[in-house]
C-alpha positions as CSV (number, residue, x, y, z in Angstrom):
1,M,-70.1,-6.6,7.0
2,R,-69.0,-5.8,3.6
3,L,-67.7,-2.3,4.9
4,L,-65.8,-3.8,7.9
5,G,-64.2,-6.4,5.6
6,L,-63.1,-3.8,3.4
7,C,-61.5,-1.8,6.2
8,L,-59.7,-5.4,7.5
9,G,-58.3,-5.8,3.9
10,S,-57.1,-2.5,3.5
11,A,-55.5,-2.6,7.1
12,V,-53.5,-5.6,6.1
13,L,-52.4,-4.2,3.0
14,A,-51.4,-1.2,4.9
15,L,-49.4,-3.3,7.2
16,A,-47.9,-5.2,4.5
17,A,-46.3,-2.1,2.4
18,T,-44.9,-0.5,5.5
19,A,-43.4,-3.9,6.7
20,P,-39.8,-3.7,6.1
21,Q,-38.5,-6.2,3.3
22,Q,-36.1,-9.2,4.8
23,V,-32.6,-8.2,3.8
24,T,-31.1,-11.2,2.0
25,F,-27.5,-12.1,0.6
26,Y,-27.9,-12.1,-3.3
27,K,-30.4,-9.1,-3.3
28,D,-28.9,-6.8,-0.6
29,A,-25.5,-8.0,0.7
30,L,-23.8,-9.2,-2.2
31,P,-23.6,-6.1,-4.3
32,V,-22.1,-4.1,-1.1
33,L,-19.8,-7.2,-0.7
34,Q,-18.9,-6.9,-4.8
35,K,-18.3,-3.3,-4.6
36,N,-16.4,-3.0,-1.3
37,C,-14.7,-6.3,-0.2
38,Q,-14.2,-8.6,-3.2
39,T,-11.1,-7.0,-4.2
40,C,-9.3,-8.7,-1.4
41,H,-11.9,-11.2,-0.3
42,R,-12.0,-14.0,-3.3
43,P,-9.5,-16.8,-3.9
44,G,-6.2,-16.1,-4.4
45,E,-6.1,-12.5,-2.8
46,S,-5.0,-11.3,0.8
47,G,-8.4,-11.7,2.5
48,P,-8.4,-14.8,4.5
49,M,-12.0,-15.8,3.4
50,S,-13.9,-15.3,0.0
51,F,-17.0,-13.4,0.0
52,I,-17.9,-14.5,-3.8
53,S,-20.4,-16.7,-3.0
54,Y,-23.5,-17.3,-0.2
55,E,-21.7,-20.3,1.0
56,T,-18.5,-18.9,1.6
57,T,-19.7,-15.9,3.0
58,R,-22.7,-17.2,5.4
59,P,-20.2,-18.3,8.1
60,W,-18.7,-14.9,8.6
61,A,-22.0,-13.0,8.9
62,K,-21.7,-11.9,12.6
63,A,-17.7,-11.1,11.8
64,I,-18.8,-8.9,9.2
65,K,-21.2,-7.4,11.3
66,T,-18.6,-6.3,13.9
67,A,-16.1,-5.3,11.4
68,V,-18.4,-2.9,9.6
69,L,-19.7,-1.4,12.8
70,T,-16.2,-0.8,14.4
71,K,-14.7,0.4,10.9
72,K,-12.1,-2.3,10.9
73,M,-13.1,-3.0,7.4
74,P,-12.5,-1.8,5.0
75,P,-9.6,-0.7,6.0
76,W,-9.2,3.3,6.1
77,F,-7.5,5.2,8.7
78,A,-7.4,8.9,7.3
79,D,-9.1,11.6,9.4
80,P,-11.9,12.8,7.6
81,H,-11.5,16.3,8.7
82,F,-8.2,16.9,6.3
83,G,-8.0,16.1,2.7
84,K,-10.4,14.5,0.2
85,F,-9.3,11.1,-1.1
86,A,-10.6,9.5,-4.4
87,N,-9.9,6.1,-3.3
88,D,-11.8,6.5,0.3
89,R,-12.6,2.9,1.3
90,S,-15.1,4.3,4.1
91,L,-18.3,2.5,3.9
92,A,-21.6,4.3,3.6
93,Q,-23.7,4.2,6.3
94,A,-26.5,2.9,4.3
95,D,-24.1,-0.1,3.0
96,I,-23.1,-0.8,6.9
97,D,-26.9,-0.9,7.4
98,T,-27.6,-3.5,5.1
99,L,-24.5,-5.7,6.0
100,V,-25.9,-5.4,9.9
101,S,-29.2,-5.9,9.1
102,W,-28.3,-8.9,6.7
103,A,-26.6,-10.5,9.6
104,D,-29.0,-9.8,12.3
105,A,-31.9,-11.5,9.8
106,G,-30.4,-14.6,10.2
107,A,-28.0,-14.2,7.1
108,Q,-30.6,-15.3,4.5
109,A,-29.9,-16.5,1.0
110,G,-32.6,-14.9,-0.7
111,N,-33.6,-15.6,-4.6
112,P,-30.0,-16.4,-6.4
113,K,-32.2,-14.9,-9.5
114,D,-31.7,-11.4,-7.5
115,A,-27.8,-11.5,-7.5
116,P,-26.1,-8.6,-9.5
117,K,-23.8,-9.9,-12.4
118,P,-20.5,-10.9,-11.1
119,T,-17.5,-9.3,-11.4
120,D,-15.0,-10.3,-14.1
121,W,-11.9,-10.6,-12.0
122,V,-8.7,-11.4,-13.9
123,E,-7.2,-14.4,-11.7
124,G,-4.0,-13.5,-10.4
125,W,-3.8,-9.7,-10.9
126,R,-5.6,-6.6,-10.3
127,I,-4.7,-4.7,-13.1
128,G,-6.7,-6.9,-15.6
129,K,-4.1,-9.0,-18.2
130,P,-0.8,-7.4,-18.1
131,D,0.6,-6.6,-21.3
132,Q,4.0,-8.2,-19.9
133,V,5.2,-10.3,-16.9
134,I,8.6,-9.9,-15.5
135,S,9.3,-12.6,-13.3
136,M,12.2,-13.9,-11.0
137,P,14.1,-16.2,-13.5
138,A,14.7,-18.7,-10.5
139,A,13.1,-19.5,-7.0
140,V,14.6,-17.8,-4.2
141,N,14.9,-20.5,-0.8
142,V,13.4,-19.0,2.1
143,P,14.7,-20.9,5.5
144,A,12.5,-22.0,7.9
145,S,13.9,-19.5,10.7
146,G,16.3,-16.9,11.4
147,T,16.8,-13.4,10.5
148,I,16.8,-13.0,6.6
149,D,18.2,-10.1,5.0
150,Y,16.7,-8.1,2.4
151,Q,17.6,-9.6,-1.0
152,Y,18.2,-7.8,-4.2
153,I,17.3,-9.5,-7.5
154,V,18.4,-7.6,-10.8
155,I,16.1,-8.5,-13.7
156,P,16.9,-6.7,-17.4
157,T,13.8,-5.6,-19.0
158,G,15.2,-6.4,-22.4
159,F,13.6,-3.2,-23.4
160,T,14.6,-1.7,-26.6
161,E,13.0,1.7,-26.4
162,D,11.7,3.7,-23.9
163,K,8.2,2.4,-22.5
164,Y,5.8,4.2,-20.8
165,V,4.0,2.2,-17.9
166,Q,0.1,3.2,-17.1
167,L,-0.6,0.3,-14.7
168,S,1.7,-2.2,-12.6
169,E,1.3,-4.6,-10.0
170,A,3.8,-6.8,-7.7
171,R,2.5,-10.2,-7.1
172,P,4.1,-12.3,-4.4
173,G,4.9,-16.0,-5.5
174,N,4.4,-17.1,-1.6
175,P,2.5,-14.8,0.2
176,A,3.5,-16.5,3.6
177,V,6.7,-15.1,3.6
178,V,7.1,-12.6,1.6
179,H,6.4,-9.3,3.5
180,H,7.2,-6.8,1.2
181,I,8.6,-6.2,-2.8
182,I,9.5,-2.9,-4.1
183,A,10.2,-3.1,-7.9
184,F,12.9,0.0,-8.8
185,I,13.9,1.1,-12.2
186,R,17.6,0.9,-12.4
187,E,18.3,3.0,-15.6
188,P,21.6,2.4,-17.9
189,G,24.8,3.9,-16.4
190,N,23.6,3.7,-12.4
191,P,26.2,1.8,-10.8
192,W,23.7,0.7,-7.8
193,L,24.4,-2.9,-6.9
194,K,26.9,-3.1,-10.0
195,D,28.3,-6.2,-8.4
196,A,24.9,-8.1,-8.2
197,Q,24.5,-11.0,-11.3
198,P,21.4,-10.8,-13.0
199,G,18.6,-13.3,-11.7
200,V,20.8,-14.1,-8.6
201,P,19.8,-12.9,-5.0
202,F,22.4,-10.3,-3.7
203,I,23.1,-8.7,-0.5
204,P,25.2,-5.8,-0.8
205,R,28.7,-6.4,0.7
206,E,28.8,-2.9,2.9
207,R,25.3,-4.6,4.6
208,V,27.2,-7.8,5.2
209,R,30.5,-6.2,6.7
210,R,28.4,-4.0,8.9
211,A,26.3,-6.9,10.3
212,E,29.5,-8.9,10.7
213,N,31.1,-5.8,12.9
214,E,28.1,-5.1,14.7
215,A,27.4,-8.8,15.8
216,K,31.2,-8.8,16.7
217,N,31.2,-5.7,18.7
218,G,28.1,-5.9,20.2
219,E,26.7,-2.5,18.1
220,K,23.0,-1.9,17.4
221,H,22.0,-1.9,14.0
222,K,22.7,1.3,12.0
223,Q,21.0,2.4,8.7
224,S,21.6,0.9,5.6
225,E,23.2,3.0,3.0
226,D,22.9,0.6,0.1
227,G,19.1,-0.3,-0.3
228,G,16.6,2.0,-1.9
229,G,16.9,5.4,-3.2
230,F,18.7,4.7,-6.1
231,G,16.1,3.9,-8.5
232,D,12.2,5.4,-9.0
233,F,9.8,2.9,-7.6
234,L,7.5,1.2,-10.2
235,A,5.3,-0.8,-8.2
236,G,5.2,-2.4,-4.7
237,Y,3.6,-5.0,-2.5
238,A,2.8,-5.0,1.1
239,P,-0.3,-5.9,3.2
240,G,-3.2,-3.6,2.1
241,T,-1.3,-2.1,-1.1
242,L,-3.1,-1.5,-4.1
243,P,-1.7,-1.6,-7.9
244,N,-0.2,1.6,-9.3
245,I,-2.7,3.0,-11.5
246,M,-2.0,6.2,-13.4
247,K,-4.4,8.4,-15.3
248,P,-4.6,8.4,-19.2
249,G,-1.7,11.2,-19.9
250,Q,0.5,9.7,-17.1
251,A,2.9,7.1,-16.9
252,K,6.1,5.7,-15.2
253,L,9.0,6.0,-17.3
254,V,11.2,3.0,-18.2
255,K,13.9,3.7,-20.4
256,A,15.4,1.5,-22.8
257,G,18.0,-1.0,-21.5
258,S,16.7,-0.4,-17.9
259,D,16.8,-3.3,-15.2
260,L,14.3,-4.1,-12.7
261,V,15.6,-4.1,-9.1
262,L,13.5,-6.4,-6.8
263,Q,14.1,-5.6,-3.0
264,M,12.6,-8.6,-1.4
265,H,11.6,-8.7,2.2
266,Y,11.4,-12.5,3.2
267,T,10.3,-13.7,7.0
268,A,10.4,-17.2,8.1
269,N,7.3,-18.6,9.4
270,G,9.1,-22.0,10.4
271,K,8.8,-23.9,7.6
272,A,11.7,-23.9,4.6
273,T,10.0,-23.0,1.3
274,T,10.6,-20.9,-1.9
275,D,9.3,-18.1,-3.8
276,I,8.9,-16.8,-7.5
277,S,7.7,-13.2,-7.4
278,R,6.7,-11.2,-10.6
279,I,5.7,-7.7,-11.8
280,G,2.9,-7.0,-14.2
281,I,2.7,-3.9,-16.3
282,V,0.2,-2.5,-18.8
283,F,1.6,0.2,-21.0
284,A,0.3,3.3,-21.9
285,T,-1.5,3.6,-25.5
286,E,-0.1,6.5,-26.3
287,K,2.8,8.8,-25.4
288,P,2.2,10.4,-21.9
289,T,2.7,14.2,-21.0
290,E,3.3,13.7,-17.5
291,R,6.0,11.3,-15.8
292,I,4.9,10.1,-12.3
293,L,7.6,10.1,-9.9
294,T,7.8,8.7,-6.2
295,L,9.7,10.7,-3.4
296,A,10.1,10.4,0.2
297,A,10.4,12.5,3.3
298,A,12.3,10.4,5.6
299,N,14.2,10.4,9.1
300,A,16.5,7.5,10.2
301,N,18.4,9.2,12.5
302,F,16.4,8.8,15.8
303,A,16.2,6.5,19.0
304,I,12.7,5.4,20.7
305,P,13.4,5.2,24.3
306,P,12.0,2.0,26.1
307,G,8.4,2.6,27.3
308,D,7.7,5.7,25.8
309,S,4.2,5.4,24.6
310,N,4.4,8.7,22.4
311,Y,7.9,9.4,20.8
312,Q,8.0,12.0,17.7
313,V,10.1,11.5,14.9
314,D,10.0,14.4,11.9
315,A,10.8,14.4,8.5
316,K,11.0,17.4,5.7
317,L,11.5,17.7,2.2
318,T,11.7,20.8,-0.1
319,L,11.1,21.0,-3.4
320,Q,13.3,22.5,-6.0
321,D,10.6,22.7,-8.5
322,D,7.1,22.8,-9.6
323,A,5.0,19.1,-9.0
324,T,1.6,18.2,-8.9
325,L,0.9,15.9,-5.9
326,I,-0.8,12.4,-6.5
327,N,-1.0,10.7,-3.5
328,L,0.5,9.8,-0.1
329,L,1.8,6.9,1.6
330,P,3.2,7.0,5.3
331,H,5.2,4.1,6.4
332,M,6.3,2.7,9.8
333,H,6.5,-0.7,11.6
334,F,5.1,-2.1,14.4
335,R,5.1,0.8,16.9
336,G,3.9,3.0,14.6
337,K,1.1,5.2,16.0
338,S,0.2,8.2,13.8
339,F,1.4,10.0,10.8
340,E,0.6,13.4,9.3
341,Y,1.8,15.3,6.4
342,R,1.7,19.2,6.2
343,V,3.0,21.8,3.5
344,T,4.3,25.0,3.6
345,Y,3.9,27.0,0.5
346,P,6.2,29.7,-0.9
347,S,3.4,32.2,0.4
348,G,4.2,31.0,3.9
349,E,0.5,29.4,4.1
350,K,0.3,26.1,5.9
351,E,-2.1,23.3,5.0
352,T,-2.6,19.7,6.5
353,L,-2.6,17.1,3.7
354,L,-3.4,13.7,5.6
355,D,-3.6,13.0,9.3
356,V,-3.9,9.3,10.3
357,P,-4.2,9.2,13.9
358,H,-4.5,5.4,14.1
359,Y,-1.7,4.0,12.1
360,D,-2.2,0.1,11.3
361,F,1.1,-1.5,10.3
362,N,-0.8,-4.2,8.7
363,W,-2.4,-2.1,5.9
364,Q,0.0,-0.2,3.9
365,L,-2.5,2.1,2.3
366,T,-2.1,4.4,-0.4
367,Y,-4.2,7.5,0.0
368,D,-5.0,9.1,-3.7
369,L,-5.9,12.8,-3.7
370,A,-9.4,13.6,-5.1
371,Q,-8.0,16.8,-6.9
372,P,-4.2,16.6,-7.5
373,K,-2.6,19.6,-5.9
374,L,0.2,21.9,-7.3
375,L,3.3,22.3,-5.1
376,P,5.4,25.2,-6.7
377,K,9.2,25.4,-6.2
378,G,10.1,25.9,-2.7
379,T,6.7,24.1,-1.0
380,V,8.2,22.6,2.3
381,I,6.5,19.0,2.7
382,E,6.7,18.2,6.4
383,C,5.9,14.6,8.1
384,T,5.4,14.0,11.9
385,A,5.1,10.3,13.1
386,H,4.5,9.2,16.5
387,Y,5.7,5.9,18.0
388,D,4.3,3.6,20.8
389,N,7.1,1.7,22.2
390,S,5.2,0.8,25.9
391,P,3.8,-2.1,26.9
392,N,0.5,-0.8,26.2
393,N,1.0,-1.3,22.4
394,P,0.0,-5.2,21.5
395,Y,2.1,-5.4,18.6
396,N,5.2,-4.1,20.0
397,P,8.0,-6.6,20.3
398,D,10.1,-5.8,23.1
399,P,9.0,-2.6,25.2
400,T,12.2,-2.7,27.2
401,K,14.4,-2.1,24.1
402,E,15.5,1.4,22.7
403,V,14.5,1.3,18.8
404,H,16.4,2.5,16.0
405,F,15.8,2.6,12.3
406,G,16.0,-0.7,10.8
407,E,14.9,-2.8,7.9
408,Q,13.3,-5.7,10.3
409,T,9.6,-5.2,11.3
410,W,10.9,-5.3,14.7
411,E,13.2,-2.3,14.0
412,E,11.5,1.1,12.8
413,M,11.2,3.1,9.6
414,M,10.1,6.8,9.2
415,I,9.0,7.5,5.5
416,G,6.6,9.6,4.0
417,F,6.4,8.6,0.6
418,M,4.3,10.4,-2.4
419,D,3.9,10.2,-6.0
420,V,4.3,13.5,-8.0
421,A,3.2,14.3,-11.5
422,V,6.1,16.6,-13.4
423,P,6.8,17.2,-17.2
424,M,8.5,14.1,-18.8
425,N,11.9,15.7,-19.1
426,K,12.1,16.1,-15.0
427,T,13.8,13.6,-12.9
428,A,13.4,13.1,-9.3
429,M,16.8,14.9,-8.9
430,D,15.3,18.1,-10.0
431,L,12.9,18.0,-7.2
432,M,14.9,16.8,-4.4
433,R,18.2,18.5,-4.7
434,P,19.2,22.2,-5.5
435,K,20.7,22.4,-8.8
436,K,24.4,22.2,-8.0
437,A,24.3,19.3,-6.0
438,A,21.9,17.7,-8.4
439,Q,24.9,18.2,-11.3
440,S,27.2,15.8,-9.4
441,G,24.8,13.4,-7.5
442,P,23.5,10.3,-8.9
443,G,20.4,10.1,-10.4
444,L,17.4,7.9,-9.1
């Protein structure tokens, strides 16, 4: 009998040792959410619900399970067969399994003592506490309805010496109506938007005249000649974007006496409101050796036929000097379907840098190369985009319309943005224009 009891006791202990432990929020799920989800899913950020506490997360357990199984969340659209990216948001299979098991087991809380140390998020900023915040000096009135032209707001920096920015972030004051923000650096002497009064929302005259003529003559909207392209990017905001974070030794250069120009795209949502957006910056602690510049391969000369489900648009850029590629950011609107970056080196060798087979306009993602890539002078950067203007596209505003380049989301864009590192004395014109043209052309 004693032997039987020992055997039964051993069997019970063996079963207990092999039985799976219950997955709980504090011990298992919270570390995964903290590492991968709380950047957006916390109060004041873009996520519509908070995953900071058990109480706010528990109602979403089944939705979390579905999102991670379908790989809808975290958003990441790069084909893994091309390129390696330092900011790959894809969840590890073990993390997916943990969140699914937690939901399937009833989304239990567990012991709060098992929780990891909370992340010390800085409220309102992802870059930590900024060294300086540059804000709109006055609120912008956003009407309840109608199409709102891009607003340009010139803000003098007041810098009396050159500044080197290592981190920058654009923050909308009213995310409900701010579709995007681009903060350009307008260097002293640049005539772009010379008629704009500092701090006052401005629509360039050429754009107003063009819009009036188009309305009068029934013409289609054409590409703008006056917005963007006349200053280097400092920071941007759109759904899914992250702050600009440069490595030690690299920075954005803001020359003494420069202005920031905020390009504001507002979308009416049925309620008249206001917005005061801001730019937060953190300066480099030592003088950098490399300057980060934002370039673009773009095409605005296209007409997407009604009902076309796979219309192709191409763009290319030939580098006029050496540069080191840091990241890539494809940009299209609601009809965007796929986007690809390729390079042809001076040797004739070809390489696909990034393939986004299922583009999602709701997430404007930057893809940071795991290893920066040297692009010698003469390298050709090619971008290919496809658009779905058919009724099968659930985001398509109107599949019966021919679609052209335009600023509004029901129009289209084709831009392959990229950040490159160059020596501090180089400019974007050194990279984008042949030397003779660069001598007489306007600076970026």
